[in-house]
C-alpha positions in Angstrom: -31.0 -8.2 40.4 -33.6 -7.3 37.9 -34.7 -10.0 35.4 -33.8 -8.8 32.0 -35.8 -11.1 29.1 -33.8 -13.4 27.4 -34.0 -11.4 24.1 -32.8 -8.2 25.2 -29.8 -10.2 26.9 -29.2 -11.7 23.4 -29.8 -8.7 21.3 -27.6 -6.4 23.7 -24.6 -9.5 23.0 -25.1 -9.6 19.6 -24.8 -5.1 19.3 -21.8 -5.6 21.9 -20.3 -8.3 19.3 -20.9 -6.5 16.0 -19.4 -3.1 17.7 -16.6 -5.0 18.5 -15.7 -5.9 14.5 -16.6 -3.1 13.3 -14.0 -1.1 15.8 -11.1 -4.1 15.0 -12.2 -4.0 11.1 -8.9 -3.0 9.4 -10.9 -1.8 6.3 -12.8 1.3 6.1 -14.5 2.4 2.9 -11.5 4.8 1.8 -9.7 1.3 1.6 -11.9 -0.5 -0.9 -9.8 -2.5 -3.5 -6.8 -2.5 -1.3 -7.7 -6.4 -1.1 -7.1 -6.4 -4.6 -4.0 -4.6 -4.8 -2.7 -7.2 -2.5 -3.8 -10.1 -4.3 -2.1 -8.5 -7.5 0.7 -8.0 -5.6 1.0 -11.4 -4.1 0.6 -12.6 -7.7 3.5 -10.6 -9.6 5.9 -11.7 -7.3 5.2 -15.1 -8.2 6.1 -14.2 -12.2 9.0 -15.1 -14.0 10.0 -11.5 -14.8 9.3 -8.2 -13.0 7.3 -7.2 -15.8 3.8 -7.7 -13.8 5.1 -6.1 -10.7 6.0 -3.0 -13.1 2.5 -2.9 -13.8 1.2 -2.3 -10.2 3.2 1.0 -10.3 1.7 4.3 -11.3 5.1 5.2 -13.6 3.6 8.0 -15.6 5.9 10.8 -15.9 8.5 8.6 -13.9 12.5 9.3 -16.0 14.6 6.1 -17.1 16.5 6.7 -13.9 14.1 6.2 -11.5 12.6 3.2 -13.5 15.5 1.5 -14.2 16.5 1.8 -9.6 13.0 0.6 -9.4 13.8 -2.8 -11.6 17.2 -3.5 -9.7 15.2 -3.2 -6.5 11.8 -5.6 -7.8 14.7 -8.0 -9.0 16.0 -8.4 -5.5 12.7 -8.8 -4.1 10.9 -10.9 -7.0 9.6 -14.9 -5.7 10.3 -14.2 -2.1 7.6 -15.8 0.0 5.0 -13.3 1.1 4.6 -13.8 4.8 2.0 -10.9 4.7 0.9 -7.7 3.5 -0.7 -4.8 5.5 -1.6 -1.5 5.3 -1.1 1.5 7.6 -2.3 4.9 7.7 0.5 7.6 6.7 2.5 8.3 9.6 3.8 11.6 8.0 7.6 10.3 7.5 9.8 11.6 4.9 9.5 8.8 2.9 6.2 8.7 2.4 5.8 12.1 0.6 8.3 11.3 -2.2 9.5 14.4 -2.2 13.3 15.1 -2.6 15.7 16.7 -4.8 18.7 14.7 -6.3 21.6 16.7 -8.9 19.5 19.5 -8.9 16.2 18.0 -10.2 12.9 18.0 -7.8 10.8 14.8 -7.8 7.6 14.4 -6.3 5.0 11.1 -6.1 3.5 9.9 -9.3 0.0 9.8 -7.5 -1.6 11.4 -4.0 -0.2 9.2 -1.7 -2.7 7.1 0.8 -1.8 4.2 2.4 1.6 2.5 3.4 1.8 -1.1 2.4 4.1 -3.5 4.7 5.1 -6.3 2.9 6.7 -8.9 5.1 9.0 -11.9 3.4 8.4 -15.1 4.8 12.5 -15.3 5.3 14.9 -16.3 8.1 15.6 -12.9 9.4 11.9 -11.6 8.5 12.7 -8.7 5.7 10.0 -6.2 5.2 9.7 -3.4 2.6 7.3 -0.5 2.4 5.8 1.1 0.0 3.7 4.0 -0.3 0.2 3.8 -2.5 -2.5 5.7 -4.1 -5.6 5.7 -6.2 -5.1 6.9 -9.9 -8.4 8.7 -11.4 -9.7 5.1 -12.3 -10.0 4.2 -9.3 -7.5 1.9 -9.1 -4.9 1.4 -6.3 -1.2 1.5 -7.4 2.0 2.1 -5.6 3.4 5.3 -6.2 7.1 6.0 -7.2 9.0 9.4 -7.7 8.9 11.5 -11.1 10.6 14.9 -11.9 8.7 17.9 -11.5 8.7 20.5 -13.8 11.0 23.7 -12.7 9.3 26.8 -11.2 9.4 29.3 -13.8 9.2 33.2 -12.2 
């Protein structure tokens, strides 16, 4: 067996540990600010009204029907104890694109979808909600909702 100087062994071990941490790190440079969105979500969830939660959404161009449905969903979940918030890469599932037609109106996302935010609540059945998030023009992360698309004119 070859004698390896102790400093080389320590350096190799440190490099290995750093590579392990880098490989296991859930954050990338694209995800800067997602921790802030997570903290704002937790804070808004503890509010007495849904208004702070609504501020987390990009509502630009959303119609009253979408906002009304959003308020109903938020009212149901407001105040539930949060166990975990996790950000995931988009899987390509249809619901992540937020593109659909309802009663002849075509809807699309209020921002370009970038990540999925999974909120798991600390309740008996481990209820969870999925949110699609994107970055606005100021670089802030927001939750995306559906907005009507203008009709295509030929």
